[in-house]
RODO-2510 file (C-alpha; in nm, 4 decimals, decimal comma):
residues 124
     n   res          X          Y          Z
     1     m    -0,0041     0,0053    -0,0066
     2     p     0,1163     0,3523    -0,0602
     3     n     0,2805     0,5648     0,2041
     4     d     0,1082     0,8867     0,0961
     5     a    -0,2015     1,0129    -0,1021
     6     n    -0,0126     1,0996    -0,4139
     7     l    -0,2239     1,0081    -0,7138
     8     l     0,0178     1,1372    -0,9733
     9     p     0,0892     0,7782    -1,0887
    10     w    -0,2729     0,7521    -1,1904
    11     v    -0,2501     1,0762    -1,3806
    12     k     0,0453     0,9357    -1,5551
    13     e    -0,1876     0,6236    -1,6477
    14     g    -0,4614     0,8675    -1,7750
    15     v    -0,6753     0,8752    -1,4744
    16     f    -0,8155     1,2262    -1,3962
    17     l    -0,9990     1,2863    -1,0834
    18     l    -1,2248     1,5839    -1,0281
    19     n    -1,4737     1,6585    -0,7590
    20     t    -1,7943     1,8210    -0,8359
    21     a    -1,7159     2,1001    -0,6150
    22     l    -1,3600     2,1811    -0,5254
    23     t    -1,4323     2,3730    -0,1895
    24     v    -1,6750     2,3635     0,0946
    25     l    -1,7505     2,5409     0,4103
    26     t    -1,6121     2,3331     0,7119
    27     g    -1,8751     2,0858     0,8226
    28     k    -2,0998     2,1720     0,5371
    29     p    -2,0893     1,9307     0,2482
    30     l    -2,2076     2,0759    -0,0935
    31     s    -2,1940     2,4251     0,0446
    32     h    -2,0110     2,5405    -0,2575
    33     m    -2,1794     2,3334    -0,5234
    34     e    -2,3395     2,6368    -0,6926
    35     i    -1,9980     2,8132    -0,7101
    36     w    -1,8458     2,5246    -0,9205
    37     n    -2,1290     2,3696    -1,0919
    38     q    -2,0699     2,5753    -1,4231
    39     f    -1,6983     2,5289    -1,4153
    40     t    -1,7322     2,1557    -1,3739
    41     i    -1,9735     2,1152    -1,6484
    42     s    -1,7667     2,3422    -1,8777
    43     l    -1,4470     2,1270    -1,7965
    44     l    -1,6318     1,7911    -1,8611
    45     n    -1,7717     1,9169    -2,1859
    46     y    -1,4331     2,0518    -2,2976
    47     i    -1,2659     1,7090    -2,2178
    48     k    -1,5346     1,5244    -2,3885
    49     k    -1,5059     1,7477    -2,7089
    50     n    -1,1353     1,7654    -2,7304
    51     h    -1,0011     1,4312    -2,6050
    52     k    -0,8751     1,1986    -2,8814
    53     g    -1,0124     0,8405    -2,8368
    54     k    -1,2533     0,7069    -2,6107
    55     l    -1,2799     0,7890    -2,2348
    56     v    -1,4140     0,5938    -1,9563
    57     w    -1,6097     0,8268    -1,7208
    58     v    -1,6682     0,7349    -1,3539
    59     f    -1,9230     0,9097    -1,1717
    60     w    -1,9177     0,8672    -0,7944
    61     g    -2,2430     0,9841    -0,5999
    62     q    -2,5568     1,1391    -0,7145
    63     k    -2,4374     1,5007    -0,7899
    64     a    -2,1612     1,3504    -1,0154
    65     q    -2,4191     1,1158    -1,1979
    66     m    -2,6392     1,4381    -1,2565
    67     l    -2,3394     1,6154    -1,4148
    68     g    -2,2751     1,3004    -1,6331
    69     n    -2,6399     1,3199    -1,7620
    70     l    -2,6162     1,6989    -1,8161
    71     c    -2,3012     1,6401    -2,0268
    72     q    -2,4595     1,3547    -2,2273
    73     i    -2,1759     1,1106    -2,1446
    74     e    -2,2529     0,7725    -2,3399
    75     p    -2,4000     0,5341    -2,0945
    76     s    -2,1785     0,2564    -2,2459
    77     l    -1,8628     0,4455    -2,1289
    78     r    -1,9886     0,5259    -1,7827
    79     v    -1,9270     0,3571    -1,4488
    80     e    -2,1389     0,4773    -1,1618
    81     s    -2,1791     0,4106    -0,7874
    82     s    -2,2247     0,6036    -0,4551
    83     h    -1,9304     0,8036    -0,3573
    84     p    -1,6455     0,6322    -0,1775
    85     s    -1,6418     0,8789     0,1185
    86     p    -1,6841     0,7573     0,4726
    87     f    -2,0190     0,8979     0,4787
    88     s    -2,1785     0,7157     0,1973
    89     a    -1,9475     0,4256     0,0829
    90     k    -2,1666     0,1687     0,2661
    91     y    -2,4614     0,2693     0,0425
    92     g    -2,3386     0,1220    -0,2706
    93     f    -1,9644     0,1920    -0,3247
    94     f    -1,8386    -0,1297    -0,1480
    95     g    -1,8980    -0,4268    -0,3898
    96     s    -1,9603    -0,1953    -0,6953
    97     r    -1,6213    -0,2913    -0,8500
    98     p    -1,5680     0,0373    -1,0320
    99     f    -1,1936    -0,0343    -1,1033
   100     s    -1,2740    -0,3621    -1,2586
   101     k    -1,5536    -0,2022    -1,4592
   102     v    -1,3360     0,0701    -1,5878
   103     n    -1,0743    -0,1901    -1,6930
   104     s    -1,3376    -0,4019    -1,8685
   105     l    -1,4590    -0,0848    -2,0626
   106     l    -1,1161     0,0234    -2,1579
   107     i    -1,0368    -0,3213    -2,3028
   108     e    -1,3796    -0,3282    -2,4922
   109     s    -1,2637    -0,0110    -2,6519
   110     g    -0,9232    -0,1499    -2,7523
   111     q    -0,7072     0,0240    -2,4755
   112     k    -0,4835    -0,1049    -2,1998
   113     a    -0,6363    -0,1873    -1,8551
   114     i    -0,4990     0,0025    -1,5753
   115     d    -0,2988    -0,1896    -1,2860
   116     w    -0,4573     0,0208    -1,0146
   117     l    -0,2453    -0,1251    -0,7223
   118     t     0,0928    -0,1326    -0,9124
   119     i     0,0705     0,2366    -1,0099
   120     l     0,0210     0,3290    -0,6460
   121     k     0,3023     0,1284    -0,4999
   122     p     0,5921     0,3603    -0,3668
   123     k     0,9254     0,3557    -0,5525
   124     i     1,2023     0,2222    -0,3336
***
């Protein structure tokens, strides 16, 4: 297991993580959702329009899934489940196998699967 939360190895594999809201007030989840909503939609649409090749999109949580619908992301390239946060993971994230589903969709579209554990191992 990794010694830190550095996800740069995922980025190098083509994994881009984005929250629906990038800031919140302490103790108030979703408090800045309206501030970030248009930015997030614009960014998703930009990536969808300008990325070469097929993308696999992962939407964790209802808010993210709604944004995926707004941006008309193809259902055949989407993986959805509840959010993996400590507050909601027990409501559908555990057992949803999002990483396996991403790899299946990548392989189906002629791309290389991601070795999720290997890319997180610290370099010794």
